[in-house]
N, C-alpha and C positions, 0 to 999 in steps of 0.2 A: 286549398285556398288556405293565406294565410289566418288567421283567426286574433281577435286582439280582444283584448280585458279592457275597457274605457277606464279611464282615471281621466280625471281636470287636465293633466300634464298632457293626456294624450290625445284629449278635446282640442288641443291649444294647439298639436304640432303634430295633425293626423299623418301628413302626408312623410315625415322625418320618420317616423316611429311604425309604421305598417306594412315597411316593403323593407325586405332584406335578401341582396342589397340593392335598394334602390330601383325597384321592381315590381309593377303591377302583373297579374295573370289572370287568367278566367277562371272562374271555380270548376275543382274538380267537378261537380253535379250538372255542370251542364258544358262540359267540353266535349263531346259525342255529338250534342245538339250542333254545338257551334262550328264543331269540323263540319257536319252536314250542310250548316247553313252557307257557310263559305264557297261551299261546291258548287250552290246554286248559281244560275244564270242571273246577273243583274240586267233589269228592264227598268227603261225610263222611257218618259212621253218626252217628245220634243216640243213642246207647249212653253208660253212664256206670259206674262201678265196677268189682266184679271178675264176670267172665263168663272162660265155659271158653275154653282158646284155640281150639280147635277150632270151637265156636261164631261168636266174633269172626271170624277168618278165612274162617269160610263164608260171613257174612254183609258182607263186606268185599268177597267172592270176588262175589256177589250185586248187590252195588252197583255192580260194573263198575270195579273201582279197581286201577292200576297194580300191577306187582309192585317197581318201582325207581322213587327220584325220585331226580333230581340230575343232572349232566355227569361227561363227562369218566372218572376213575379213583375221582372221590367220589361214586357212587350209592351209594342204601342201599336197602336190604331192611327192614320191620318183624319185628321177633320176638314175637309175638305170646304165645310159650311164656315168652319173660323179662318181659314185661309185665302182670304180676297184681302186685296188692298187697294183702297179708291185712287188709283194713278194710273197711268197709262202704261201700255207694256213695255215702252221706250224707256220709261224713268223708272220702273221696278228691274228692268235688263240691267241696271246700272250698281244695282245693291250691291254692299262692299265694305259692313260696318256689322252693328251689333245692337243689344237689347239693354236697357238701364230699365231697371224694376224697383219701385217707389218703397222697398222694407219697412218702413218707418210708421206703417199703417197696418192694420188689419188684410188678412188674405184678400177677403172679399171685396176689399176697399185696395185694390193697388194699383196703380198706374204705370203703364210700361211706355215706354218711347224709344224709338230711334229714328233714324235721319235715314234722307235718299237724295243722289245729288240731282239739284233742281226743283227738287218738292221743299225739303227742309226739314223741319221736325215732323215723326209724325205720334200721334198719341193711339195708345188702345186702349179703351174701358177695361175696367177692372173685371168684368165678364169675359171679356177676348171676344165679344160678338162684336164690337164696334169701333172703326177706326175715324179720325180725326187728323187733316193735314195742316197742322196749327202752322208751320213756314217759319217764321222767326224771323230775327233782324237783317237783313235786305244784305249785308256784310256778309253773311254767312250762307244763303241760299245761290248756287253757284253751282249750272250742271255743269259744270268743270271740278269740283271740290265733293269728298265723297265726307259722311260722317262714319270714319274709320269703328268709332264704335261709341259708347254713351254707357254713363257712371253714374248715377244718383250719390249724393252726399248731404253732410247733415252739419249745421252747425250754427250752436243755442235756438235746438228745435225748428230751422228750419232747412227746406229741402233745397237744394243745387243741383247742377249738373255740369258734365264734365264732357265736353265733346271736341276729342281729336279730328284733324283732317290731316292724313298724310299726304296728299300732295296741294293742299293748300300749305304745309308746312306749319300747322300754328294749332293752338288749343282756344277752345273757347270756353269760359263758363256764364251760365245763367241761370236765372231763378229759376223754377218748378213749372213756371208758365213760358218760359222759353226765352225773357226779356234778356239780351246782351248787357252782359257786367265785367266782364275783362276779357281780353285777348293775349294771346300767351303768342309769340313769335319765335324766331330763333335764338337758342342762350349764346350769351357771348363768347363762351369758351370753345362754340363747336366749328372746329375746323372739316367745312365741305356741308354738305346738307342737312336738312332736321328735317325728319319725317315721322311726327308721331302717331302711332298705330295704338294707344290704348291712354286712361288714363285712372288713378284710384288715389284716395284722400284715408291719409294713415295718422293719425295724431297730431293734424294742425297742417300735414304734407300733402302739396299735391305730388304726386311720381308719375312721369310720363315716360314711356320707351320709346327711344327714334328708332323705332325697328325697322326700319326699311333703310336707314342712313349707318350710322356710327355702332346700333346696338346697344348705347348707353343709357341707363333711367337717370333721368333728371328729375332734381327736386326743385320746387317753390312753395313761397305762401301765398294761396291762391287769392287772398283779400289784401297784398301788399298797398301803396299808397297810387292813386291813379287807376285810369282806364286800361292801360299798358300792364301786362303782367312781367312781374320780374324774378327771373331765375335767383337761384342762390349758387354758391361755389360747388355744393354737393354733387355729386355724381357717382353712377357705380356700375357693374358690367360689364359691356362692350362685347366687342368680337370675339370669342373663341374658339378650340377644338374640345371636343363633345369629352375629353380626356376632364378639362377643366370645368370643375365645379364652379359654377356663378361666372360664366362666361357663354356666351351665345352665338346661334348659329343665325337667326333671326327672335328677337325680343319681342314676339308679337301682340301679346294681351299680359294684361296683370291683373290681380283680385284680389284683395283682403279677404284673408278667414277669419269668415265670423266668427265677433267674440275675442278677437285677439290684434293687436298689431303685424303681425307677420303677415306677404305677401306670396302667390304663387304667381310665376311668371310660365308663359306658356314659348319652351323654346323649340319652334316649331320643324326647322329640317333636321335636328338632333331628336326628333321625335321622343320629346320629353316634357314634362314641367317640372321646374325647380321651384325652389320655396325660400323664401329669406326673409331676414330680420327688414324694418322700414332701412336699416344703414348698409343692408348689402349684403349679411352677414348669411354664408347658406346653412341652410337647416337640412334639407332633405328631396328628393324628388322622385318621380314616378318615370318609371320608361312604358313608352307603348310598343304596339307592333310597327317593324320597320316599314317604311316609305308613307305612313298615315297623316303625318305634319299636322299633330292638335296644335289649332289654333288659339283658344284659350278654355277657360275653366269657368262654370257658373256653381256656388254651392247654393243648399237648401237653408233653411235658417241658423239650423243648427250647428252646421260644417260637416258633417255626418255625412250627407249624399252630395255626388257632384256630379255633374255633366259637362261632359270636352266635346266638343267637335270639332272633328276633323276635314284636312282638305283634301285628302284621299283615301282611298282604301289599303288596306294591308297591301303592300307590295308596289305600291304606286300607282294601283288600278282604282277605276271609279265606277261606280258612284261610291261615295265617301260614305262611314259613318259620324254616329254621335256614340260616345260611352258612360252607361253609367258607372259611377264608382260607390261604394261604401268604406269609408275610413280607407281609402288609397289602394285598395282591390276592387279588379274590375269586376261587375256584377253582371251586362250586358251591353252588347255592341248592338244598336237598333241601325238598321240602313233605310232611309226616307225613300230612296230610289227602289228597293223592292216592291213599295207600297204603291209604285206607279206617281210617288208626286212629282209635277213637270221641274225642269230645270235642278234636280238635287245631286248634280253632279261633285260640286264643292262645299263641303258647309266650311261658312267664315264663323257663325257664333249659332251657338245653340244655350238656351236659357231655360231653368224653372219655372213654370208658374204653379201656384197648388191653388183651387178653389175649396172650400169650408161646406159640406151641403149640409140640409139642419140638423141631419141627425147628427153631426159634428165630423163623421167621415170626411178624407182629405180625396178629392180629385186631383189626381195629378196630370202637370202638361208639359211640352218642352216645345217651345217657339224656337224658328229656324231660321236663319237667314242663310240662302247661297249666295254663291259667288262663280260672273264667269258661265252662262250667263245667270242674273239676279235671280232672285226667289222668295217667296216667304212660303210657309207653313208651321200648323200648329199639329200636334200629336199628341193623343192622349194614352195615356198610361192604361191598358185593359184592366177592367175589373176594380178599379180604384175607384 
C-alpha cells in the first residue's frame, strides 16, 4: 500500500499526490482476502420495491448470502430495516440518481435528499429511519424525467440544492425545502444535445457536466437575473481518449473535495477519477479495475475518506461494488449483491452518512442507489 505523510498540501490535493503513477490498488494486507472474495459466487435476489424487512432478510438468508462484505476494518452489513422507500415498486425501479447530504449542520442533524421519476424529491431523516416524499414544483415531477443526482450548496448561510435531469435536458435549483428558484436549459454554445448528469458549486460558480452528450463541464452563476438560468461562456473537458488528461469517456459525476476549490470528475468508461481546478486544470487521478465504470465519488467531511460507487464489477461482471478509499488508496471493496440486497446489480451512486453515538463514537453508513432495475439500500460499517 502506498503510504502518505499528510500535510496541508496533501489534504488539499489528495488525489494528485497519493498515487504513483495515478494508480490506486488494494492494500497488501488485504490482498489475499480480496482474491478469495473475488472467486466467491455472486448471488442476488430478483426483488423490487417496498418489501417488509423481515421478508427481505429471510429471502436473503435463504439464498445463502454473506452477512458481511468488504476487507479489513471497512466491512459492511446490510440494514434492511433502514432500506425502505415509501413509493411503489414501479417508481423505485426507475431510480437513476444520487444523494445530497446537508453537511452544514452536525452529523445527527443532517438531512439527505434524492429524487425519483414521478415522485419528485424525497427527504431522508437524519437518523435514516424515515422518509418523506416532498414532491416539488409540478414542472419537476414527471414520470419520464429523472433526478440524475443531487447536491447541496450554501450561499450566505442558506442551503440550496442542484437537481440535474439528463433526460429533461435541464438543471433545477431549489431552496432547502424544495421550492424551485431557477431552471437552466441547454447552453447556447452547445451543438447537439444537452444531458446534465451532475452538478457542483465552487467559488460562486455552478459547474455541470453534460455527461451523456458532449462531455463538457459547463459553468454559470446559479442566481443570475430572472428565473431562467444563464450559462456563461466558459467550459472545459469534452470527449477524448484515456491517454489524454482532462478528456472524458462519460463525465458522469462531479464532486468538490472538502475544504478546497478543486473537483473530482468520474470518467466512467475510462475506469478512473480525475481531479481538476475549477477552471479545468488537471491535478491528478485514480484508476480502478477494468470494467468497473465508477459513477461518482463522495467524500467524508475531512476529504480523507471517499466512497466510489461502480456500475459494474471488475471485468464488466455484475453485481457491482463500491470502494472505500483513504487518501486515494483503496481500502475495501464492498459488494451489496453478496449480502442479498435486492436489485444490487448496478450501483449508480453511493454516499457516506455518519451518526454520532452519545459517547462520541461514530457509526458509519453508506447509502446506495441502484439502477436498471432501481433500488435503495443502507449498509452499516461493522463495529463502527
